N, C-alpha and C positions, 0 to 999 in steps of 0.2 A: 871032578865032575860032581861028586857027592857034596862037596863044600859049596859049589855054585848053586846047587838045588836048595841047600839049607839057607844060603844067603838070599836067594830069590824068595823063599818062603818067609824069611824074617822081614824082608822089604814089603811083601804083600800084607803080612800081619800088621806091620807098622802103619801102612797106608790105610788099611781098614780101621785100625784103632783111631787114627787121626780123623778119618771121615766120621766115625761114630761119635767121637768127642765133639766134633764140629756140629753134627746134627743135634746132639744133646744140649750144647751151649745155645744153639739157636732156639731150640724148644724152650729152654729155661728162660731166655730173654723175652720170648713172646708169651708173656703171662697175662697181659691185658690188651684189650682191643677197643676200637672206637665205640663209644656209648657205654662202656663198662663203668660201673661205680667203683671208685678207688679211694684208698686212704693215702694221703700225701705224707712225705717225711716229717712235716710239721704238724701232723695229726688232724688235718682237715679232711672232710669228706666231700667229694664232688664226682663229676663224671667226665670222661675223656671226650672233649668236643671236637678236637682236631689233632692231627699229627704235626709236629714242628721239626722239620728235618727228618733224619733217619732214626735218631735215638732219643727224641724228645716228644712230649705231648703237651697240648694245652688243656689244662683241667679247668672246667667251669664249676663254680661253687653255687651260683644261683642264676636267675634269669636277668639280674641287673646288668646293664651294659658295663663292660670292663671288669666284672667280678671273675677274673680268670688269672691263671698263673702257669708258667711253663715249668715242667719238671723233666728230669731224665726218666725214661721209661723203666729202667732197672730199679729206680727208687720208689716206684708206685706199687702198692699192694692192693690186690683185688679185695673189695669189700665183701665180707662174709656176713650175710644177714643172719640174725639170731634164729635158731631153730624154733619153730612153733612148739608149744608144749604138747606132749602126747595126750590125746583125748581118750585113748583106750588103755586098759591095764596091760602090763607086760605079760606076755603069754609064756607057757611052758612048751618047749619043742623037743622032738626026737629026730634022730637021723632018718632021712627019707621024707620028712615033711615038706610040702610045697608051701613056699612063703613069698612074700613081696617085700622089697626094700623101697621105702618112700622116695629115695633119691633116683630110683630107676623103676617106676611103677609099671612100665610096659613089659617087663620081663618076669616070668614066673621062675622062681629059683627053687632048687632042691638042696636040702641040707645034706652035705656029704659026711661031715664029722662035727663033733662038738668038743671043745676043750675049755673048761671054766666058763667064762662069760662070752666066749667067742665061738663062732661057727664058720666052717668053710662051706660056701654056697656055690652051687654049679648052675650055669645058664646055657650050657651046650655040651656037645660030646667031645670036644677037643681037650687035649691035655692041659691047656692053659685057660680054658673057659670056666674059671672059678676065681673066687676071691674071699678074703676074710671079712666078716661083718660082726658087729656087736649084736648079741641076742636081743638086747633091749630095743634095737632099731628095727627088728624084723616083725612082720605082721602076717598072721596066718591068712590063707586065701579066703577063707570064710569070713573072717573079720574084715578083710579088705573089701570084699564085695558089699558087706553091710555098710562100711564107711562110704563106699562109692554111691550107694543109694541115698545116704544122708547128704552127701556132697551134691548130688544132682538136685535134691530138693532145695539145698542152700543156694545153688546157682540160680534157680528160679526166683527165690526170695531176693537175692542180690540184684538181679535184673530189675525187679519191681521197685526195690528200694532206690536203685540208681536213678530211675525215672523220677521218683518223687523228690529225691534229694538234689537233683540237678540244679534247681534255682539257687541253691545255697553253697554250691561247691567252690565258687570263687572265694568266698569267705573262709571255707574250710582249708583251702590250699594256702591262703595267706597266713593262717594261724597254726598250720600243721607242725612247722618246725619248732614253734614255741611249746606246743603240746608235748611233742616228743622229737628230740633232735635226730632220731632215726629217719624222719621224713625230710625230703629235700626242701630247701628254702625256695619259695616261689619268687623271691626277690622284690615283693611289693609291700612287705609289712612295714617298712620304714616310712611309708607315705601317709600313714593313718592319722588324721587329725581327729578332733572330738566328734565331728559329724560322722566320719568313717567308723569310729569305734561304736557309736550308737547304732549304725547300720549293721555292724557285725553282731551286736547283741541281739537285735531283732531277728536277723537271719538264723542265729543259733537257737533262739527260743522256738522259732517255727520248725527248725530241723529237729529239735528235741521232741516236738509233738509227732513228727513223722516217725522217729525212732521208737516211740512207745507202741507203734503198730507192729514192730519187728523185734520183740523182746529177746528172741533166741538166735538172732542173725550172727554169723561168724565172718571172720576175715577170709579173703580169698588170696590166691597167688602168693604163697609164702616166699617164692624166689624174687618177687618184686617188692621187697620189704620197705623200700624207700618211697613208694608211690601210695599216698594215702587214699587216692580214689578207689583202690582195690581192697581197702580195708574198712568195710562198713561198720564192724564192731568198734574200731578205733574212732571212726567218724562220730558214732553215737556217744562214745565216752567224751570226746572233745566237746560235743554239744552240751552234755551233762555238766562238764567242768568249765563252762563258758566264762563265768565270772573270774575265776582264778587265771584262766588262759589269757583273757583280755588284759587283766592286770599285769601279768608277766610280759605280755607283748608291749605294753606301754614302756616298761623299762628297757626292753630289748630294742624298741624303736629309738629311744633316747641314746642307748649305747651305740647303735649303728650310725646315727647321724653324728654324734660326738666323735666316734672313732674315725670317721671320715675326715673331720676337721683336724683331729690330732695327727692323722696320717699326713695331711697337707703340711702341718708344721714340721713334722719329721722330715718330709721330702725337702722342704726349704733348707732345713738344717744340714741335710746330707749334701745338697748342692753347694752350700757355703763351705763345708769341710773339704769337698773335692775340688773346689775352684782353684785353678792354678794361679789366679791373680789374688786370691784371698779376700775377695769382697764379702763383707758381712753387713746385711741391711740392719737398720735401726731396730725394727721389731724383733729381729733375732738377737741383737745385742741385749735388748731388754730381757728377753727370755733367758739368756745365758747369765747375765750379771745383775739384773734387777727383778728378781722373780716376783716380789710382792707387787711392784708396779705393773708387771706383765699380767698378773692375775686380775688386778683391778681393772685393767683396760680390756682384756680379751676373754677372761674366764666367764663373764656374764653371758657371752654369746654361746659358749659351750653349755652352760647350765640351761640356757633358753631351749636347747634341743630337747631337754627333758620336760621342762615346765609346760611347753606348748602341747605336749602329748599327755599331760596329766601324770607324769612319772617323777620319781625322786632322783635327784642328781647323785651319780656314783663317782666318787673321787678316783676309784680304781682305773677309770678310763685314761687317766693321765700317766699311769705307770710306764707304759712303753715310751712315752715322750721323755719322762724323767731319766730313764735308762739311756736313751739316745743322747740327751743333753750331756750327761756325764762323759760319754766316750767322745762325742764330737767336740766338746769344749777342749779336751786334752789335745785333740788333733789340730784344732785351729790355733791354739796357743803354741804348740810345738812348731808348726809351720811359720808362725809370726816371728819366732825367735831367730829365724834365718833371714828375715828381711830387714832392711834398714832404709832410712830416708835418703833419697837422692835429690839434691837441690835442682829445681828447674833452671833452665838456661837464662831466663829473663827476669827483670824486676820492673815494678811500677809501684812506687811507694804509695801514691794516692789511692790506687785501686786496691792494693793489698790492705791498706788501713781500713778501707770500706768493708772489705771482706771480713776482717777481724771483728769489726763491730757487729756484723751480721751473725757470726759464730757466737758471740757473747749473748745475743738476743735469743737465738734458737736453742742454745745449750748452756743454761746457767751453770756457773762454776767451772767452765771449760778453760783450759790453758792453751793458747795458740803459741806454739813454740817457734815455728818457722813458717815462712810463706815464700812463694815464688810464682812467676807467671810462665805458662806454657805457650803463650802467644804474645806477640808485641803489637800487632796491628788489629784494628777492629774488623770483624767480618760482618758484612751486611747481609740481611736475610729478608726475603719477601714474606708477606702475610696473606694467607688465603682465607676468606670469610664466606660462609654460606649466606646468600641473600634471598633465596627462594627455591621453590621446587614445584613440579607438577607430577602427573601420574607416570611420566616417562623419564624426566630429567631432573637433576639438581643443578642449581645455578650458583656459581661462586664469583667473588670479586677478588682480584689479586692486587695488593698494594706493593709496588716495588720498593725495596729498601725501607721496609716499615720499622726495622730495628737493627741494631748491631750488637755484637758481644765480643768479650775477651774471656779466656779461661785461665785458671790458675790452680795451684795445689797448696795445701796447708798441712803441716805436721801438728797434730793436736793431742792433748791428754784430757780425757773426759773423766768426771767423777765415777767411781765404782767400776772402772775398767782397769785391768792389771797391766795393760800395755798402751803404748801410743798408737795412733792410727793416722793414715793419710786420707784426707778428704779433698774432693774437688770443689771448686767454687766458680761461679760465673758472674761477670759484670755485664749488665744489659742497659742499653740506652735506646729509648723509643723515639721515633721521629716526632719532632715538635716544630711546626712552622717550617722555616727553611733549613733547619739543622736538626740536632738531636738534644733531648732533654738530659736531666741529671742521671748519672749511672745508679743502678740499683743492684745490690748483691743478692745472690741466692746460693745456698750451699747444698751439697749432696746429702741424700738420706741414707747413705751407706759409707762404710770406711774400710780401709785395708789395714789390718793390725800389723805393726812393725815394732822392732826394738826401740825403746826410748834412748835418746843420745846421752 
């Protein structure tokens, strides 16, 4: 009987322990909530805009459409705003003193004991109604009441300031993240052209005049450190530093626009590397194997993102793309080494010769190693043309059998490419009189890399 009681007690203890651990694990996992400002595993700051499933969240980084990313909840860290600097001197305390802790200002605390730079403070009569606090964080009740008087005066000043500053706050919100990354990005700074920048400058000049009427104004709401609207002292510093802030914003706008374009190139590169067919478009082939030609053709558009905003081009913006090119090139070439040319089932000497001549024109220096046809008969197609429209309808004309075509494949070797590639071609004949005119060849603007024979 005694053993049974002991066993029952052990089972009950194990169950309670398991329950306690489960509760603890749940509490540990639930560290962030909807609307919380968080730091992501890649070091970015944003806020939780929505939950994604049970264990993921969508983090929004700005108000720009699509500027979000999904993360595991367990990987997100709650953003801890920096503590505002203490404006009162550190005080000397004794056991029994009544004090206030700024993190919990609604409770009056009594110092139970002091050891070194730490005090045990009590907020109730229960055995566990106490905690340890740094002496430097405590404020005497008298000092706290004096601080509250000052804060109440500041609240009145902030309210008056907010009314006068309201016409300029849109500009402040646009430039806030450039002034101090602590503040959230409004998502609009990348749209600023020369006219917008001049409007910003005028707004901030007028705002600086408002600020001169409030020389001793302070920031409010230390727990909302990411919202500049609640920080009038910072608003006034931004207005004072308007020239340098606008200059930095020009570069930032250029970076944002250029980074978007670089991201698009990286996305195309990722798609090519992940493609099961191995199709690589000509512009990507140029990026991979003819970098100088790619820069000459496409880099001017990236640089334009800066010059249009009066900023200086930053080559650093290409760094992520360069890193991606190195890894994706290796993947594309590795996959290509496992593919080889498979001759199509049909031939048409005249049409294949026409295609070879087209390849030579479109790609100087090319070697056409093999060709073949994937279709033997001409396929006729209708042509639809827009002939008019009104407020309700669009009117089209359909020409039956307007043209016909045949398809084929070629194995080619292009200059500056380490491998051969398969390219499609098409022969087209347009209707002429009672029959069809001469065939014209066109070739694909993408290829599949394969082993050379």
